[in-house]
LOPA-202584 format. One line per 10 residues: number of its first residue (from 0); for each residue x, y, z of C-alpha. Coordinates in pm, whole numbers. Each point is the difference from the previous one (the first is absolute). Layout:
NUM> X,Y,Z  ...
This chain:
0> -2580,9232,2115  94,-349,104  -251,-185,-232  30,230,-300  -63,-165,-325  -185,-298,162  -321,-73,-201  -286,-139,198  -336,-132,-115  -266,16,287
10> -343,-164,-24  -224,190,202  -169,-146,304  -68,83,353  252,182,231  290,-238,23  90,-16,-369  -28,383,-51  212,61,309  262,-238,-126
20> 1,188,-322  20,333,183  305,-97,196  169,-91,-324  -101,318,-180  95,218,293  355,-138,-22  10,83,-379  -156,-296,-193  -233,79,-291
30> -328,-157,93  -291,-62,-248  -329,-104,132  -224,-243,-187  -347,75,120  -362,-95,-97  -152,342,54  166,331,-127  -73,189,324  67,-224,298
40> -121,206,298  69,-281,236  374,-7,-69  152,300,213  348,-124,-81  -9,47,-363  167,342,-11  291,25,-211  -65,-313,-186  -122,-32,-362
50> -324,-172,-53  -140,-205,-291  -346,-143,37  -78,-296,-208  -280,-247,-69  205,-318,77  -287,-204,-155  109,98,-331  302,-147,-188  130,327,-108
60> 40,114,351  188,-311,94  239,61,-300  61,359,146  76,-152,337  243,-267,-139  178,279,-206  35,183,325  125,-289,191  281,-58,-252
70> 149,345,87  -61,-25,367  227,-88,285  -264,-69,264  -366,-114,-7  -227,24,301  -333,-167,10  -233,-44,286  -248,-269,-130  -98,-342,135
80> 187,-296,-156  -109,-70,-356  -122,331,-96  302,110,-201  42,-349,-142  -359,20,-149  94,323,-154  310,-144,-154  213,226,219  132,-257,244
90> 373,-5,75  68,-303,-218  -138,169,-307  128,349,72  335,-94,115  73,-202,-304  0,323,-184  181,202,270  214,-250,199  136,297,205
100> -340,104,130  -50,-3,386  -359,-117,25  -148,94,334  -308,-174,122  -145,180,314  -293,-186,137  -151,-97,344  69,-362,11  251,-60,-265
110> 0,-199,-318  -70,-337,152  -167,-157,317  -353,-62,116  -83,370,13  170,115,-314  -320,64,-193  -192,152,289  -72,360,59  144,179,315
120> 106,335,132  248,143,241  -176,-121,311  -23,-363,-132  372,-21,-100  112,159,335  -224,-256,187  150,-292,-171  351,126,55  -61,-17,374
130> 81,361,50  -358,118,52  -43,-216,313  267,239,161  -202,329,-77  -254,117,255  -46,100,359  -76,-228,298  -326,-195,-11  -71,150,-337
140> -22,-169,-343  311,23,-247  11,345,-163  135,25,-349  237,305,-57  -226,137,-277  148,-160,-323  363,90,80  178,-325,83  -84,-219,-300
150> -77,234,-286  272,232,54  267,-125,234  -11,-367,-92  -156,52,-340  113,287,-228  313,90,189  132,-357,10  -92,-68,-355  205,309,-109
160> 287,-145,201  -42,-351,-182  1,193,-335  320,198,90  173,-336,115  -98,-170,-330  129,301,-190  330,-26,180  29,-354,-77  -84,57,-365
170> 309,231,-3  210,-315,59  -198,-257,-199  -164,188,-282  -323,-188,90  -333,113,113  -223,-194,260  -339,-22,155  -61,161,334  -278,-179,177
180> -99,209,295  -285,-88,227  -127,265,264  -49,-269,254  366,-87,-24  98,362,-11  -193,85,316  165,-301,173  354,99,-124  -37,368,114
190> -126,-151,346  323,-215,18  118,170,328  -350,-26,152  -34,-364,-87  360,-99,82  7,192,335  -296,-172,153  221,-191,260  153,339,147
200> -149,108,334  -175,287,-166  -256,-237,-133  -183,-285,143  -310,145,119  -348,33,-175  -42,280,-260  3,342,154  196,-97,311  356,-4,-137
210> 250,285,14  -36,111,-364  -359,-67,-63  -151,266,238  40,-233,290  255,231,178  -82,334,122  319,142,-125  -50,-102,-355  -342,142,-115
220> -188,317,-104  -166,228,250  -282,248,-59  75,367,86  -209,299,119  -112,103,-356  -98,-359,-115  337,-54,-182  251,-273,89  376,-48,107
230> 197,-312,-87  215,-149,280  283,-250,-61  196,22,301  120,-358,30  348,36,114  46,141,373  177,317,-92  -287,88,-234  -245,-87,264
240> 170,225,252  -32,289,-250  -369,-94,-61  -70,23,389  180,329,28  -175,152,-290  -322,-111,158  106,111,348  -51,-360,125  343,-83,97
250> -96,-29,384  -332,-186,-75  81,-279,-252  252,-262,-109  20,-194,-336  -104,-326,151  -279,103,236  -338,-127,-58  -60,28,-358  -378,106,12
260> 70,245,286  280,157,-193  -202,15,-318  -292,179,186  239,245,136  167,86,-326  -347,22,-168  -106,256,267  333,211,-21  -3,13,-375
270> -352,156,7  106,297,199  173,157,-294  -39,24,-382  194,-195,-245  205,292,-98  87,81,354  124,-342,56  195,12,-326  172,311,124
280> 81,-163,345  148,-321,-165  176,201,-276  294,37,249  -21,-345,144  130,-327,-159  -298,-199,106  -126,-158,-310  -328,206,32  -129,179,-305
290> -337,126,-140  -233,-205,-200  -24,232,-305  -308,-6,-218  48,-5,-388  -112,352,-26  300,124,193  290,-235,-63  160,216,-261  17,296,254
300> 172,-204,265  372,159,33  185,-325,-21  -205,-118,-308  60,353,-159  367,-15,59  25,-344,-158  -247,68,-274  -211,-322,99  -293,148,-190
310> 9,180,-331  -179,331,-59  -369,-63,-43  -84,-7,-370  -283,179,-183  -255,-243,139  117,78,359  125,-377,19  241,-86,266  302,-176,-172
320> 254,-192,208  363,42,-136  139,-322,-152  244,-179,252  251,-93,53  221,311,-112  290,-82,-242  283,238,13  79,0,-372  -323,-102,-166
330> -278,117,221  -351,-117,-100  -258,263,-98  -375,-75,74  -178,-39,-325  -313,130,166  151,351,-57  33,-51,-376  -264,183,-213  -251,-245,-135
340> 62,-46,-381  -312,42,-235  -184,-325,-47  16,-18,-385  368,131,17  83,-301,228  -160,-242,-250  188,141,-291  331,-17,193  -49,-367,118
350> -123,-126,-337  277,181,-179  254,-195,189  -137,-319,-168  -21,164,-349  -366,90,-11  -81,310,-188  -271,251,33  -203,-189,-252  30,-328,179
360> -103,167,323  -311,140,-172  -108,-339,-106  63,-139,341  -219,260,147  -273,-52,-251  17,-383,72  -2,76,388  324,-184,50  130,304,154
370> -246,161,244  -12,359,79  -201,251,207  72,269,-258  -124,39,-346  292,-67,-236  20,160,-340  -85,-287,-232
């Protein structure tokens, strides 16, 4: 795989950091998680990664981390500024011992600025980026797209890109560097086209009245007879023509008729058939009309099956997206499909890499430096 041999140390936090580590792991990196609890049920992205739970208040735990850092290529940490420094694990300390380390800091507001020490969540970061002001229907308040834009698109994904860019530069210079990634900046950067296109004719009206924000009847979702939905993106005239023909409205409507009247007509017609019936009708038309699939059925949709967009559901019946993009020679493999390693086995393997033997590990268990949910043989 593309990142085979890359050693990553991931300090466990909420979703963005684990997602960043998952991306690297899926493409072949060897990821070791440093957690504060042995069984972290909140981290659904931990599959395929090794975990070492440590009490970082204890000096011996810090010694273990520093030893692991000396052998790592990448470190990912999600804490507010100063936390790692107080532990003696900040980049100045760690990179003196490993100057080739890529030290990635994934936070909401970054390492400096008035908000750097404040708490926040996806909705706050997207709000400050300006992007949240664009999401929502006419005369309604802004609606956050769950926690997709900042945590994952602008957070974990862009941080992984920053890590890879730093690794590529290291290939030339031999030196590591700090990746300071703030999710406010990530959300803004992902939204570059939205922000920089505001002077185009498709914008200029209040939220929910523009062509791409549900303001146009030919770019929206419509409820069907069975309570499901179809997505319509018939922006160009040739696609709009196909839309009208599929709905049998070619003699009743044109693209720039009164928008509300046209919307009402489409709403009425779409409710005369089920979603699957409309899907069949538009399957032979190039109209940019497709069903809104629910998560329980996406892996059964023919195109998704052909492209293997989703993996076979694992033993917990969990739906697992296939890593993307697809590489022709060194394709990624979802680490979520890898069998979980026994907890104590993981500890022995990780500690063995820094020359800690079984007696050392037993001592660390007794002193509660290493934390476990199982009862080790002491």
